[in-house]
N, C-alpha and C positions, 0 to 999 in steps of 0.2 A: 504494500500500500504506500503510495506516495503522499507525503504530507508537506504542504507548502505553508510558509509563515508569512503573514502580511501585517505591516505596522501602519498606524495612522499617519506617520510621517510621510509615507509614500504618496499620500493624497492631499497634503497640507499646502495650500497656496502660498503661505508665508515663507516656506522653505525654498531654497534653490536646489538645483539638481545635485550639486556637490554636498549639500546638507542632507540629502536623502530623499527628495521628492522623485518619484518615478513616472509620474504622468504629466502630460502637457498642462500648462496653466489653464487652458480652457476646460479641462476635466477636473482640475483640483478645486477643493473647497476650503472654507475657513474652519479650523478646529474640528477635524473629523474625529469621531469617537469609535471605540471598538464595537459598540452596540450597532452603529450604522454600518460598519464594515461587516459584521456578522449577518445582519439582515440582508445586505447586498449580496454576500456570498451565497446565502440560502436562495435568493431570487435567481441567481445564476445557475443554481442546481447542485450545489455541493453542501456537504455537512461542515458546520463551523463550530469550533470550540474557542471560547474566549478565555484568555489568561490575563487578568487585570493587573497583576503586579510586575509585569515584565517591562523592561526598558530597551528601546532601540539603541543600538551601539553608538549612534551619532548624537544621542540626546542624553540629558541628565535627569529629567523628570520621567517617572514611569507613567506611560499612557496606556500600557497594555499591548496585546497583540492578539491576532486571530489565527488559529491553526485551521487550515483547510484540508479536509480529508477527501479521499477518493478523487483526486484531481489528476489521474493518470493520463487522461486524454488531451490535456492542454499544457502549454508551457506556462511558466510563472508570469511572463510578460503578458500573455493573452488573458490570464486570470486577473491580473492587476488592472488591465484596460477595461475588462468587462465590469469589474467591481466599481471602478471609477464612474463608468457610465450609469450604473444603477444608483450610486450615491447621489448623482445629480438629479436623477428622476425622483428618488426618495425625498430629497429636499424641495423638489418642485419649484 
């Protein structure tokens, strides 16, 4: 089973690419949360597990992370792009 890890920093519009953002600014949002990420992962069709006390290696404050299970059929970049699109839809 392949398990991918995604962090809120990947989607944070306030961060630069070198600071950890992985999506273009037009898909990024302000202050993404692990709850939003988990909901978006489930909308994409994967199982999500939230770990709230984890810290992204490029940050100092813990914002948590989401473990994505059963994502064998897509690359991590495809998964991140799909989640980013759904976060935008969820925020409406």
